[in-house]
C-alpha positions as CSV (number, residue, x, y, z in Angstrom):
1,M,52.4,188.7,16.1
2,R,52.0,191.6,18.0
3,Q,48.9,192.1,20.3
4,T,47.4,195.1,20.5
5,S,46.7,196.1,24.1
6,P,43.0,196.7,25.4
7,F,43.8,200.4,26.3
8,S,45.2,200.9,22.5
9,R,41.7,199.2,21.7
10,Y,39.9,201.4,23.6
11,F,41.3,204.3,22.1
12,L,41.0,203.5,19.0
13,M,36.9,202.8,19.2
14,L,36.7,206.1,20.9
15,L,38.1,208.1,18.4
16,M,36.0,206.3,15.6
17,I,32.9,207.2,17.6
18,T,34.0,210.7,18.3
19,A,34.4,211.3,14.2
20,L,31.2,209.5,13.6
21,A,29.4,212.2,16.0
22,A,31.2,214.7,14.7
23,C,30.2,213.6,10.8
24,S,26.3,213.3,12.1
25,S,27.0,216.2,14.1
26,D,28.1,218.3,10.6
27,K,25.3,216.9,8.9
28,D,22.4,217.5,11.3
29,D,24.0,221.1,11.5
30,K,23.4,221.3,7.8
31,F,19.9,221.4,8.2
32,E,19.4,222.9,12.0
33,T,21.1,226.0,11.5
34,E,18.7,228.8,11.7
35,K,18.5,230.9,8.1
36,P,17.1,233.4,6.4
37,V,13.4,231.8,4.4
38,D,14.6,232.7,1.5
39,V,17.6,231.0,1.8
40,L,16.7,227.9,2.9
41,Y,13.6,227.9,0.3
42,N,16.4,228.2,-2.4
43,Q,18.7,225.4,-1.3
44,A,15.3,223.3,-1.4
45,A,14.6,224.4,-4.8
46,T,18.1,223.4,-5.8
47,A,18.4,220.2,-4.5
48,M,15.0,219.3,-6.1
49,D,16.3,220.8,-9.6
50,E,19.5,218.5,-9.1
51,G,17.3,215.3,-8.2
52,Q,18.8,215.8,-4.2
53,Y,14.8,215.5,-3.6
54,D,15.7,213.8,0.4
55,T,18.1,216.9,0.7
56,A,15.2,219.0,-0.8
57,T,12.6,217.5,1.3
58,K,14.3,218.1,4.6
59,Y,15.0,221.7,3.4
60,F,11.6,222.5,3.1
61,E,10.6,221.1,6.4
62,E,13.0,223.3,8.1
63,V,11.3,226.0,6.1
64,E,8.6,225.3,7.7
65,R,10.1,224.5,11.2
66,Q,12.2,227.5,11.2
67,H,9.6,230.2,9.7
68,P,6.3,228.7,10.5
69,Y,4.2,232.1,9.7
70,S,5.8,233.1,7.1
71,Q,4.1,232.8,3.6
72,W,6.5,230.7,2.5
73,A,5.6,227.9,4.9
74,T,2.3,226.6,3.4
75,Q,4.1,226.1,0.0
76,A,6.8,224.6,2.0
77,Q,4.7,221.6,3.1
78,L,3.5,220.8,-0.4
79,M,6.5,221.0,-1.9
80,S,7.9,218.7,0.7
81,A,5.4,216.6,-0.1
82,Y,6.2,216.8,-3.8
83,S,10.1,216.4,-3.2
84,S,9.0,213.1,-1.7
85,Y,6.7,211.9,-4.4
86,L,9.4,212.3,-6.8
87,D,11.8,210.3,-4.7
88,Q,8.6,207.5,-4.8
89,R,8.4,207.8,-1.2
90,Y,5.0,207.5,-1.3
91,D,3.7,207.0,2.0
92,E,5.6,210.0,3.2
93,A,4.2,212.3,0.8
94,V,0.8,210.8,1.6
95,L,1.1,211.4,5.0
96,A,2.3,215.2,4.1
97,L,-0.8,215.6,1.9
98,D,-3.1,214.6,4.2
99,R,-1.6,217.1,7.0
100,F,-1.5,220.2,4.1
101,I,-5.3,219.6,3.5
102,E,-6.4,219.3,6.7
103,L,-4.6,222.5,7.9
104,H,-5.0,224.7,5.0
105,P,-8.6,223.3,3.1
106,G,-8.5,227.0,1.8
107,S,-5.7,227.4,0.0
108,K,-5.5,227.8,-3.3
109,D,-3.5,225.0,-3.9
110,I,-6.0,222.4,-2.4
111,D,-7.0,220.5,-5.6
112,Y,-3.3,219.9,-6.3
113,A,-2.7,218.3,-2.8
114,Y,-5.8,215.9,-3.7
115,Y,-4.5,215.0,-7.0
116,L,-0.8,214.6,-5.6
117,K,-2.2,212.1,-3.2
118,A,-4.1,210.4,-5.8
119,L,-1.2,210.2,-8.1
120,C,1.0,208.4,-5.2
121,Y,-1.4,205.8,-4.8
122,Y,-1.6,205.8,-8.9
123,E,1.9,205.4,-9.4
124,Q,1.8,202.2,-7.4
125,I,-0.6,200.3,-9.2
126,S,0.6,196.7,-10.2
127,D,-0.8,194.0,-12.5
128,V,-3.9,192.7,-12.5
129,A,-2.1,189.6,-11.0
130,R,-1.6,191.0,-7.9
131,D,-3.4,192.7,-4.9
132,Q,-5.0,195.7,-5.8
133,E,-5.5,197.8,-2.6
134,M,-3.8,200.9,-4.4
135,T,-5.5,200.8,-7.0
136,E,-8.8,200.8,-5.3
137,E,-7.0,203.9,-3.4
138,A,-6.0,205.7,-6.3
139,L,-9.8,205.4,-7.6
140,K,-11.4,207.0,-4.2
141,A,-8.7,209.7,-4.3
142,L,-9.4,210.7,-7.6
143,E,-13.2,210.3,-7.7
144,T,-12.5,212.3,-4.6
145,L,-11.3,215.4,-6.7
146,V,-13.5,215.1,-9.5
147,R,-16.4,215.2,-6.7
148,L,-15.2,218.1,-5.1
149,Y,-13.4,220.2,-7.4
150,P,-15.0,219.6,-11.1
151,E,-13.5,222.9,-12.6
152,S,-10.3,222.4,-11.2
153,Q,-7.1,221.9,-14.0
154,Y,-6.6,218.5,-12.5
155,A,-10.1,217.1,-12.8
156,R,-9.6,216.2,-16.4
157,D,-6.4,214.1,-16.2
158,A,-8.2,212.6,-12.9
159,T,-11.1,211.8,-15.0
160,L,-9.1,209.9,-17.2
161,K,-6.7,208.3,-15.1
162,R,-10.2,207.3,-12.8
163,D,-11.6,205.5,-16.0
164,L,-8.2,203.6,-16.4
165,T,-8.3,202.9,-12.8
166,L,-11.8,201.1,-12.9
167,D,-10.5,199.3,-16.3
168,H,-7.7,198.1,-14.1
169,L,-10.2,196.9,-11.8
170,A,-12.4,195.3,-13.6
171,G,-9.6,193.3,-15.5
172,K,-8.4,191.8,-12.1
173,E,-12.1,190.7,-11.6
174,M,-12.0,189.1,-15.5
175,E,-8.9,187.4,-14.2
176,I,-10.6,185.9,-11.3
177,G,-13.6,185.2,-13.3
178,R,-11.7,183.3,-16.1
179,Y,-9.8,181.3,-13.6
180,Y,-12.8,179.9,-11.9
181,L,-15.1,179.3,-15.4
182,N,-11.5,177.4,-16.7
183,R,-11.9,175.2,-13.2
184,G,-15.3,174.6,-13.3
185,H,-16.3,176.8,-10.5
186,V,-19.3,178.1,-12.7
187,N,-21.2,179.6,-10.2
188,A,-18.0,181.6,-8.5
189,A,-17.1,183.0,-12.2
190,M,-20.3,184.4,-13.4
191,N,-20.7,186.7,-9.7
192,R,-17.3,188.0,-10.8
193,F,-18.7,188.4,-14.6
194,R,-22.3,190.1,-13.4
195,T,-19.4,192.3,-11.2
196,V,-18.4,193.3,-14.4
197,V,-21.1,194.3,-16.2
198,K,-22.9,196.1,-13.1
199,D,-20.2,198.0,-11.6
200,Y,-17.7,198.3,-14.4
201,Q,-20.2,199.3,-17.6
202,T,-17.8,201.9,-18.7
203,T,-15.0,199.6,-19.4
204,T,-13.0,197.7,-21.9
205,H,-14.0,194.7,-20.4
206,V,-17.6,194.7,-20.6
207,A,-18.1,192.4,-24.0
208,E,-15.7,189.8,-22.5
209,A,-17.7,189.6,-19.3
210,L,-21.0,189.2,-21.4
211,H,-19.7,186.6,-23.5
212,R,-18.1,184.7,-20.8
213,L,-21.5,185.0,-19.2
214,V,-23.1,183.3,-22.2
215,E,-21.0,180.6,-21.9
216,A,-21.4,179.5,-18.0
217,Y,-25.0,179.7,-18.8
218,L,-24.2,177.3,-21.6
219,S,-22.1,175.2,-19.7
220,L,-25.0,175.1,-17.3
221,G,-27.7,174.0,-19.4
222,L,-29.5,177.4,-19.4
223,K,-29.9,178.0,-22.8
224,E,-33.0,180.9,-22.5
225,E,-30.7,182.8,-19.9
226,A,-27.6,182.6,-22.7
227,T,-30.0,183.8,-25.1
228,N,-31.0,186.9,-23.0
229,I,-27.3,187.7,-22.1
230,A,-25.9,187.2,-26.0
231,A,-29.1,189.6,-27.0
232,V,-27.1,192.1,-24.7
233,L,-24.4,191.6,-26.3
234,G,-25.1,191.7,-29.6
235,Y,-27.3,195.2,-29.1
236,N,-24.2,196.9,-27.6
237,Y,-21.5,195.7,-29.5
238,P,-22.6,194.4,-32.3
239,G,-19.3,194.5,-34.5
240,S,-17.4,193.0,-31.5
241,V,-15.2,189.5,-31.4
242,W,-16.9,188.4,-28.6
243,Y,-20.5,188.6,-29.9
244,K,-19.1,186.7,-33.1
245,R,-18.0,183.7,-30.2
246,S,-21.1,184.0,-28.1
247,F,-23.3,183.8,-31.7
248,E,-21.6,180.6,-33.1
249,L,-22.2,178.8,-29.3
250,L,-25.6,179.3,-29.9
251,D,-28.6,176.8,-32.0
252,D,-30.3,177.7,-34.8
253,Q,-33.7,178.8,-32.8
254,Q,-31.6,181.2,-30.0
255,R,-30.0,182.8,-32.9
256,K,-33.2,183.5,-34.8
257,R,-35.2,184.7,-31.6
258,I,-32.0,187.5,-30.9
259,L,-32.4,188.8,-34.8
260,E,-36.4,188.8,-35.3
261,N,-37.8,189.7,-31.6
262,R,-36.5,193.2,-31.0
263,D,-38.8,193.8,-28.5
264,F,-37.6,190.7,-26.5
265,V,-33.7,192.2,-26.9
266,D,-34.9,195.3,-25.3
267,R,-36.7,194.2,-22.6
268,T,-33.3,191.4,-21.7
269,I,-31.5,194.8,-21.5
270,D,-33.8,196.4,-19.5
271,S,-33.4,193.3,-17.1
272,I,-29.9,193.3,-17.0
273,F,-28.9,196.6,-16.7
274,K,-31.3,197.7,-13.7
275,P,-29.6,198.2,-10.4
276,D,-29.8,195.8,-8.0
C-alpha cells in the first residue's frame, strides 16, 4: 500500500485551507463591498421575495452599515427585523426591534415595531401543557401596543390576539386546577380556579372554573359556599352545560334558595367579583 509522505499531507491540508478561505472571502465580499444604497436595498428586497430571509437580513444590515445617514437606513433596520421574523429567528428579530424602538421612538412605523415584537412572542406560544413564558411575554407586548397606540391600524388585531392569549393563560390555570382537584389537593385547585374567575373574567374558561369551585366546596362539605358559587354561575351562564352540572350536584334546598332569592344571588355576585 502506497504511503503518503508528511510533506504531501501538509501540502493537501494547505490547499484545503486556502480553498476554504477563498470561499469564505468570496462570501464575505458579497456583503462587505461598498455599493449604492438603492442597489443594496433592492438586493435585500429581492432576497426576501425569494424566501432567502437570512441573506435579506444581511443585506438590510449592510444598508445601515454602509449608509447610516441615508433615508433608507431606518427602514432597513425595521426590514431586517421583519426578515428575521419571517425566518423564525425570533430572538434576533426582538433584539433588532428593541433597538429600533429605542433609536426611533418618533418613527411613523413605531407602532408596527411594537406589533411585530408582539408577534415574535405570539408565534412561539405553546400548548397549555408546556411552560407559558412566551405567552406571558406576548401578552405584555400586545398590551403595550394597545395601551400606547390605541388608534393604530394594528390595535384591533393586537386586541384580538391579547384576548386569545388571556384565554390561553386561563386554560393553563384550569389544567393545573383540574390536576390538583383530581388528586385530592382541593385547596390548591381552588386557588387556580379563583384566579381564572378573578383575573381572566373575559375568557371562555370562567364558567367551568365556577363549576369546579362548586365541586371543590361540596367535596369539603361546604354547602353554603357551593350554593353561592352555583348562584353566580347560574346568573352569568344560565344556559351553559357547566351550570346544569352544578345545579344537578346541589340538593333540593340549595336549588330552591338559588331560584327563589334573587337578592341573595346579587349579593353573592358582588362578593365574588369584587376586587381583592
